[in-house]
N, C-alpha and C positions, 0 to 999 in steps of 0.2 A: 663875338667874344671881345671882352674888354681888354684893350691893349695897354692900359695905363700902368699896370704892374710892371710891364717890361721896362718902363722908364724910371721906375722907382729905384732908389739906392738899395744896395744889398750888403749886409755885413758878413764878411767871409771869416767864420770862426772867431768873431768878435775882435779880430786883430787888424783887419783890413776892410775898408769900405769901398765897394765898387760903385761907380756912378749910376749903373743900371744893371739889369738882369741878363745882359747879352755879352757873350764872350766870342771873340774871333777864333774860329776853329783853326787848329794847326794844319797848314797846307804848304807843301813845298812850293818854292817859286821857280826852281830851275834857273835862278838868276844871280847866284853868287859868281864871283870871278872864278876863272879856271883853277886858281890856287885855293879856292874854297873860302876866301875872305869875303866879307860882306861888301856888296856893291852899293853905289849911291842909288841905283834904281830900286833896290830892296828897301833901303832906308825911306825913300819917298813913298813906296807902295804901302808899307806898314803904317807910316805916319799919317797918310791920307785917310786910313780906315780907323785909326785909334779914336777919332772924335765920336764915332757912333757906338762904341762899346765900353764896357767897364773893365775888360781885361783882354789883352791880346796874347795868344799863345802862338809862338813862332812855328814855322815848319821845323821838321826834325833837324837837329844838329848832332853829328856823330862824335862819340866820345873816344873812339880809337880810329886810327887811320884805316883799318880794315872793316869799319862799321858803316861805311857810306852806302846809303840806299837809293840815292838819286844823283843824276848828273847836276853839277853846279848847286850842290846842297851846302847849307851852312855847316861849318865845322867848329869844334870846340875842344879838340884834343891837344892843342898846344897853345902856349902863351901868345904866339904871334897873331892869334885870332882876336885877342881882347880889344885892340883899338877899334876894329870894325864893329864888333859886338857892342861896344860902348856907344858908338854912333846910333846903332839900331835901337838900343834900349832908351837912349835919350829922345829919339824921334817919337817912339811910342808913348813915352811918359809926357812929352810935350802936348800930345793930343788929349791928355786927361785920363788915359787908360793905364792900368797896371801892366807891366811888361814881364812876361813869363817865357823863358827859353826852354823849348822842348829838348830833352836829352834822349839819345837813342843809340843803339847798336843794331844794325840791320840783320845780323846773324845770317841765316841761310838765304836771305833776300838781298844780301850785299852785292854790289856791282863789281865783278872781278877786274874790269878794265881800268878801274880807278884804285886798285889795291896792289901793293908791292907783292910780286910773285903770285898774284891772283889767289891769295890765300884766304878763301872764304871759310868761315868757321861757324860752328853752331854747337848745340848741346850734344848732338850725335851725328854720325855720318849717314843721314837719312835723306833720300832724294827729295828735293824741293821742286815742285812743278812750276812751269813757266807762268808768269803773270803778265799783266799789261806793263809792269814796271821792272821786272827782273827775269833773268833767263832760267831755264831748267838747269839745276846743278846739284851735285852732292857735296856738301861741305865737309870739312875736316872737323872731327870731334875735338873740342878744347881739352887740354890737359888741366888738371886741378890748379896748378900754379898759374895758368893763363886765366882760369875762371876768377881767381882771387885778384888778378891784375885788372880784369874788366871791372870788377866791383870797385876797386880803388880808383879806376879812371872815371867812373861815374861821380865819385867824390871830387876828384880833381876838376872835372868839368863844372861841378857845382861851385867850386871856389872861383873859377874863371867867370861864371855867370854873376857871382856876387861882386867881383872886381869890376865887371863891366857895367854894373849898376842895375841889373835886373831885379825886379821885385820878387822873383821866384823862379822855380823850374818845374817842368812837368816831366815825369818819368814815363817814357813811352813803352808801355807793356802790352801794346796791341798790334794788330795788322800782321801777325806772323813773324815779327822781328825777334831778336835774340831772347829777350825776357820771356816772350810767349813761347819760343822754342823750348825753353826749359820747363815751362808749366805744362806743355802739351804732352799727353800720353802717346801721341803718334810720333812726334818729332824728338822726344827725349826717350832714348832706349838705354840710358846709362844704368850701371849696376853698382854705382858708388853712392855716396851720401847726397849727390846732386840729382839722382834719378830713382825711378822705381815707384815708391809709394807717393801719395799726394803730398805728404809732409816733406819728403825729399825734393819733389818737383817744385814745391813752393819756396824752397830754401834760397834759390838764387834771387828771386824777386824780393824776398824779405831782406836779404843781405844788402841788395842795392838800396832799398829804402833806408835801412839802418845807416849805411855809409853816407847817403845824402843828408839825412837828418843830423848825423854827427858833425859833418862839415859845416852845415848851416848853423848849428848851435855854437860852433867855435868862431865863425867869421861873420855871421849876420845877426840881426836882432830878431825878436820874437815875431815880427810881422812877416818874415820871409815865408813865401808860399811854396809848398811842396805838394804838387798834384800828381795823380797817377791815371794814365789812360788804359782802358781795358777793351778788348774784344771778348765777347761772352762765349762765342762758339767757333769751332772750325767745322768744315764740311766733311772732312774725312770720317769714316765710320767709327774709327777709334780715336778721333781727335778730341780737341777741347770741348767740354760741355759745361752746363751749369753745375754739374757735380764737382767740377774743378774751380769754376770762377766764383760761385757763391761762397765757398770757403776762402778763396782769395780776398773777396770783398770784406768778409768778416775779419780777416787778418789785417787788412789795410785800415779798417775802422778802428781796430784795437790799437794800431800804431798812430792813430789820429793824424793821418795825412790831411792836408788842407782841403782837398776835394777829391772826388772820384769822377772820372770822365768816361762815359760809355761811348764807343764809336759804333754807330749803327748806319744802315743804309737808309731806312725810313724810320725815324725815331718814334713816330706816332703809331706805327703798325707792326714793326718787326717783333717777332716772337720766337719761341723755341721751335727750331725747324723740324725736329724729328719727334714731335709730340702732339698729342691731342689738346694740349694746353695752349690756347691761342691768346692768352692774356699778354698784351704788349709788354715788352721788356721794361720800359720805363715805369710802368705801373707796378710790375712785379718787384723790380729792384728798389724802387722808392719805398715800398713797404718793408723790404728787408733792411734797408739803410735807416729808415725812419728818422731822418734828419739828424742822425748822430754825427755825420759830416755832410757838407754840401754835395749834392749830386748834379752833375752836368751830363747832357747827352748831345751828340751831334748826329745829324741825319735828315737832310732835306728840309731844313727850316728855311724855306725860301719865301715865306711871307710873314708879315707881322701876326696874322691870324694863327698860323701854324705854331709860331713861337709862343703865343699866349696859351694855346691848347697844351703845349708841352709843359708849361708852368702849372696849368690846372691839373694835369695828369700826374703831378708829383715831383717834377724837376725843380731844383732851386735856381738853376741857370740854364740857358740854352746856348749851344755853340753853333755859330752861323758860319758857313763856309762859302758856297757858291754865290749866295746873294751878296756877300761882301766883296767877292772878286769883281762882280759886275756893277756894284753900287757902292760908292764911298760913303754915302749918306743914307742910312736906313730909314730915317724919319722925315726926309725932305720930299717924299713923293707918295702918292696914294698907293701905287702898286710897284712892287719891286720887279725889275726886269732881269731876265737871265740872258739877254742879248749881248753879244760881244761883236765889236766891229774894229777892224784894223785902223780905221780912220779916227777912232775915238779913244784908243788906248792911252794916248798921252794925257787926255783930259781927265782920265780916271787913274792916272799913275800906275798903269798895269805894265810891267816889264814886257818888252816885245818877245823875249825868249819864253816867258811864261805863257803869253797868248799863243805863240806858235806851238808849244808843247801841248797845251790843252786841246788845241784844234787838231793836231796830228793824232793824238791818242784816241779821241772820239769816244771816251768812256764817261764823259760828264754830261750834265743836263743842259748845257748852254746851247743857244741858237746863234748861229753866226750870220751876220748881215754885212753888206758891203758898206 
């Protein structure tokens, strides 16, 4: 497979030119300070990897105090975070990549130990099962006034990203976090205008996009990037399916977001899980989108060859995660390694706390050597 296209420049909606077709996938670092401000280790980590990619999407940053999804996660819910975020954006841009801050509210997967009064909220009070990252818990259903405040806070977070010098933001609508909670027929049991029909379940996501676009139009120029990350399905029998997410995609295309970002396990092979249709998602969704907006996918792009196949299968950009954790230079070696060693983390600017968490969780594809 020809890898040359990977290194060619890409025009993002004719407003922004990326130096290549590779994006750094958003991954939490578990490395912010305990007060959730950016650490120097995070600045170094992102800066070291910006040289290999056209765009860096940060790990999630929570837009409200009770939206935190990971320990030592980036935060953007108050102005006190702007100085550290400015250092982070500056470091990424110094490497030649566009800097995009991912905005999130963790919803029913928020971590109560980091939240005042352990007030975990979601669309509805539906049990959320334990994951590798969050406990089993039943959240409190948001009141309508609180829903409107969350929407406004996505806008406020966008203004802070602009003030910090980011080139754009990504709205995190994936991974079972709050925006997905509202879209999901399993987790959204509301009987008001925010739940029930698909139109109502889409309302929250669309309102967040509109708010972010409104703030960007007021405070940034036309080059400001607004992306949206999507999980296509949930495993619950009555959970999210393509019947929900394909209309979501059509709505996002109509709103002309800067890009759509599919979060997958294996981008080249993942397909509809409860169907005889085995066409890979990236091929199916690329036909649906038909280049009306750029399409990105993440999911085990751990070699240049797999990245090239992703582009050939219809993607405009590939989002690379694990390979960039273990390798700061994607093009400087014949084969990309997924080996991590405690003795080498300084040389690849990998924060020790991130290395330890990855190793302890044991859910990633890395091999650990001495």
